[in-house]
N, C-alpha and C positions, 0 to 999 in steps of 0.2 A: 504494500500500500504506500502511495506517495505521501511524503510529509506535507502537511498544510503549510502554505506560504506565510501563515501568521504564527508559525511555531519556530523555535530555535532548531538549528541543524545539529544533529549528533555527529560531529566531525572529529572529536578528540579521541585518538586511539589510546590503547593501554600505555604505549610509550609516552605519548603526550601527557596523559594523566599522571603517570609516575614522575615525569620531569617537572610537572607543576607542583607536586608535593615536595620533591627535593629542592627545586629552585626557589620556592617561597619560604622554606624553612631555613636553608643555608643562606644567611646574609653575611653579617660581619662578626657575629658572636663567636664563631669557631676560631677567628683570628685574634680576638681581643679578650675574651672573658676569663681566660686562665689566670691572668694577673690578679684581678679582683677576687677570684675564688681562692687563690693561694694566700692572699692577704687575710682571708677569713679563717682558713683551716691550717695553714702553715706546713702541710705535708703533701707531697705529690700523690701518695696513695689515696688520701681522702678527696683530693681534687678529681682524680680519675673515677673514684667511686661515686662522687656527686654527678659526674657526667653520665654514668651508666644508670643511676637511679632516676635522674631527670628524663633520660631517654626512654626508660621503661614506663615511667608515668605518662609520658607523651604518647607512647605506643598504646597504652591502655585507653587513652582518650581516642586515639585513631581507631581502635577496635570497636569502640562504642559507636563512633560516627560511621564506621563501615556498615554496621547493621542498619542504621537510619538511612544512610545514602542508598543502599541497595533496596530498601523497602520503599523509600520516597525519592526516586531519582529525578528531582525537579530542580530548576534553577532557584537559587536563593539559600541553599544549605540550611544553616541553623534557623533562619527565618521560617522555612517550611516545617521543620521539625517542631519548633516551639508553637507554631500555629496549630499543628495537628494535635499536640498534647495539651496545650493550655488555652488555646483560643487566640483571637486577633490582638487583644491588648498587649500581652507580653511580647508577642511576635513583632508588633509595630514598634514597641519601645526598643527592642533589640535592633531592628532595622534603622530606626532613627539615630540611635547611638553610633552605629557603624557609619551611616551616611554623614552625620554631623561632624564627627571627629575621629572615631577609632580607625576605620580603614583609610579615610581620606588623609588623616594626620599621618598614618603610617606611610602612605604613598609620598606625602610631602617630605617626610623624614628621609626616605630612601632616595628621593631626588636630590636633597641637599647632601646626603652622604656620598652619592655618586659624584657630585660636583667636587666635594672635598677630596676624594681620592684622585679625581682627574687633575686636580690642581698640583699634585705631586709630579705629574708628567707634563703638564702644560702651564704656562704663566697666566693663570686666571684668578689671582688672589686680590684683585683690586676691590676696595671697599669705598663706596661713594658717599654713604651716609650711615650714621650709627647714633643710637640713643638708648639710654637706660631709663626705664620707668618702673613704677611699682603698681601692682594690681592685686587686690585681695591679700595683702601681706607678702606677696612674692615679688622678687626682683626679676624683671624681664629685660634681657639684653637684646635689643633689636638692631639689625644692621641690613643694609641693602648694598649689594655689589655684584660682581661677576658670578659668584657662587649661586646667588638666587636666580639670576638670568639663566644660567646653565641648567639649574634644577628644573625651572619651568619648561625650558626647551625640551629636556628629556621626558618630563611628564607628558607634554603634548605630543612628542614624537611617538612614544609607545602607546598613547591613547589612539593616535591615528593608525598605527599598525594594527591594533586590535579592533578598529572600526572596519578594516579591510575585510576580514573574515576570521571566524574563530579557528579555522584550520590553519591559517597563516600565523595567527598569534600563537597557536600551539606548536607549530614548527619552530618559530623563533625561540619559544621557551625551551624546546628540546635541545636546540643548538647551544643556547646560553648555559643550560644546565650541564651539558656534556663538556663544554669549555671550562666551566667552573670546577667540575669533578676532576678533569685532567690537570688543571692547575694545582689543585690541592694534592693530587696524587704525586705530582712532580716534587712538591715541597717535601712531602713525607718520605718518598723514596730517596730523594736527594740527601736528606738528613741521615737516613739509615745506611746508605751505601757510600756517600761521598764526604760527609762531614768529618773533620779531623778532631773535633772536640767532644765527640760523644762518649758517654760512659753510663752503664746501668747504675753506677753508684749514685748518680744524680737523683734516682728515684727513692733512695733511702730517706727516712726522716732525718732532718738536721740534728746535730748534737744538741742535747738539752731541750728538745721540743717533744712534747708528749704525742704519742700515736693518735690519741683521741682528743679533739679540741672542744668537745661538748656539742649537745644537740642544737643549741641556738646558732652557733657558728656554722655547723654542718648544714643546717636548714637554710641559712643565708646563701651558702655556696650552691645548694640545690636550686634555690630560687633564681640565682643568677644564671645557672645553666638552663632552667626552664624558659627563660626569655630567649635564649639562643635556639631553642627547639620550637618556638612559637611559629605558627603558620601552617601546621598540619590540617587545620580546619578550612583551608581555602578551597581545596578541590571540591568538596560538596556544594560550594556556592555555584560552581559551573556544572553541576550534575546533569542539568538538562541538555548539555552538549557533548556528553561522553557516550561513545559507542558502546552498546551492550552494557549499560550501567550496572545491572544486577551482578555481572561477573567482574567487570573492569574496575568499578569503584572500590570495592573491598580489596581487591588484589593490589591496586595502585597505592591505596592508603597504607596498607600493611608493608608491602615491599619497599615503598618509598621511605617509610620511617625506619625500617631495619637498616637500609643503606645509610641514612643520615646518622643513626646511632653508631654504626661501624666507622664511618668517616670521622665523626667527632672524637671517638675514642682514640683512633690511630693518630689523628692530628695532634691531640693533646699529649699522647704518649711520646710522640716524636719531639715535642717541645721540651719535655723534661729530660729526654734522652740526650738532647743537644745542649741544654743550658743548666747551669747550677740554679738551685731554687731561688737564690737571691736575685738572679737575673730575671727570672720569671716574675717574681714578686714586685720588682721595680719597673716592670714594663708599663706601657701606656694604660692609664686607668684614671679614675677620679683623683687618686692620691698622687699620681705621677703623670700629669697632663701632657708634659712636654717630652716624655720618654718615647722610645720606639715601641710599636706593637710587638707582642711576644712572637708572633709569626714572622715578623721582619727580622728580629734578632736571630731566630732559629734558622731562617733562610740564609742569613749572612754567614752562618757557620760553614756553608759550602759554596755560596755564591759571592762572598765578599761584598764589595761596594754595590754590585749589581742586585744584591738581595732586596734592597728597599724598593727599587724600581719594579722588580719582578712581583713582589708581594702587592705593591700598589696596583699593578695591573690586574692581579687576581681579585683584590678587593673590589676594583671597579666592575669586573665581570660579574662578581658575586652579587653586588648591590643592584646592578642593572637587571640581572636575572630575577631577583626578588621583586624589583619594581614592575617588570613586565607581568609576572605572575599575579601580583597584587591587583594591577589594573584589569587584567583579564577576568579574575574571579570576582572582585568586589562589586563591580558594576551590576552583577546579576541580582544583588540584594534589592536596590531600588526598583529594578525591572520587575522582580517578583511582587513587590509591594504594589506597584502601579497596576499590575495585572489583576490584583485582588481588589482594586479600587481604593487602596489605602495610601496612595501617593498621586502625584500629578500624572494625569492619564497619558500625556505625551511621552513620559519616561518609559511606558510599557510598549511603545512602538518599536518595530524592527525595521531595519533598512530593507528595501524591496529586493535588492540583488543578493546581498550577503546574508540577510536574515540575522543581523547582529543588533543588539540593543544600543544603537548609536547614540540616542539621546541620553541614555543612562551613562554611557562611557564619557560623553562630552560634559555632562553635569559633574561627574566625579572628577574628571581631569581639570575642569575650571576651578572647582572648589579646592582641590588639592593644590593647585597653583597659587590660589589666594593664601592658603595656609603657609606654603613655602615662602611667599613674599612677606608674610606677616612677621616671620622670624619667631613666632610664639608656638610653633607646632609641638615642640617638646613639652612645654608646660600644658598645652591643651590635651595632648595624648595622655599625660599623667592623670588627668581628671577622669579619663574614660577607663583606665586600667581596672579600677574597682568594679565598674559595671560589666566589663568584659568577663571577669572571672565569675560573676554572678550568673551571667548567661551561659557560660561554659558548663557550670554545674547543673543549671536547669536543663540544658540540652541533653546531657548524659542521663539525667533523671527522667527524661522523656522516654527512654527505653522501657523503664518499669511501667509507666503509664500506658504507653502504646501497646505493650504486650497484653494488657488487660482490655484496653479500649478497642483495639483492632486485632483481635487474636487470629483472624482468618486471612489477613493480608499476607501476600507472598513475601517471604524473607529469604532472599538468595544466600544471605550470610547471617549467621547468628553470633553474637558477641561471645568470644572464647572466654570461658570461666564465669559466665553469668550465673548468679547475680553478684558474685564476689568481686569480679574485676571492675565493673562500673561503680560498685559501692566504694571501692578503694579510691577511685578517682574523685568521687563526690566528697569523701572524707578529706582528701588532700585539698580540694578547692575550698572547703569550709575553713580549713586551717589557714590557707592563703588569705581568705577574706578577713578572718579574725586578726591575723598578723598585720594586714594592711590597715585595719581599723586602729590598731594599737600604735603602729609606727608612722602612719600618715593620715591622721584623723581629718585634717583640713581637706586633703585631696579626695578622701573617701566621701566626705559630705558633699563636696562639689561635684563629684562623679554622680552621686545619687540625684543631685539637683539638676544635672544635665539630662538625666533620664526623665525626670519629672517635667522638664520643659517640653518634652515631646507630647505630653498628654493633650494640650489644646489642639495641636495639629491632628492628633488621632481622632478627637471628637469631631473636628471639622470634616476630615475625610470620611469618617463613619456616617456623619449626617448627609454629606453629599451622595454617598453610596446608597443610603436609604431613600433619598429623593429620586435617584435614578431608577431604583427598582420599584 
């Protein structure tokens, strides 16, 4: 049967879908986070353990999403699952949070990060205006220069690529992901086979340092690693365009996350193999802003002065890959909301030739560009973090509800270890929420406030929908 011209095209292959998982998860965390994690726990063994535990927790989330994605293979991902389990209001608030700041702020941040890494290769460090101002007790450092212009150009470029066709966007994602994995593989293999400073003695706990640093410090290291694993929920957003979704969605989510876990472990193992723990601990981080990234230091152990340029190139490929994946996936959320009558109707339209949600992609690209130019996207994204974890817990909880609510719906994949596996994820999310309330009460309250701001819009669209029917 021919697909309706008013429906999305299922053009993403298993390879494209797996590349989307890997490409959106692997950003810059694998190159940077080891320093901050080592500062928390002070031993290589605990850092590596934190990477593994965070990876397994992320895999648990992916297992849960695999069941939901195979069961409800529609564009919108978590929006669709929340709507099916809890109704329109929680689903809309999730979508509003993503459209207003969470996903668009992430795209803006990736655009700026790409420009920052490009500036190590090209002379684009000009700043034409800067200002420091205070908002709600927080200091915001705004600046406008070449970085912001390049960031906007990259956001608009990859938005245009994804307007061409989902198949083309998927192929671009596969190429960028392959280049990213090859670049990381060359760093890891270069360290193991060509570095002259490597020794397994670097992995031992330093003299006078306890093997166990306490649960609080270890938990902070796990939390840092979890941010590096963030992005595994992007593929379900584009579920409406995956070929044979009942089979390919679960396979891509699970295999993609397993590959990421292995890559992260081997990369961080290579850093400690090449560098003494003091070198790792004093790499680029909040405590050492002007230091070289840990990946750059490790690469210099066999590439010398060329190491910085090489790693900067891999950084750039990595962030651009995550940027393209974020643009491809996230636009399907407002598209799905519009199709339900809960957002501006034009956003639910498809282009006639490519059958791509062009209006949704353009809205997302323009708003992400505004956030990139504002210079406040880091602060704004912080406000949404609290809400994001709430919705992640609710989404995994939807498995329990939908197994009772829709027992006869086909489930090509069932979550491994149900009900224990999804329950563990929910417990961890509750811990993260409580921890955030304790450590960042202002941001948590503002994040909840951001969610509540979506309620007037929901009632407006709900009223308009009622009038139309």
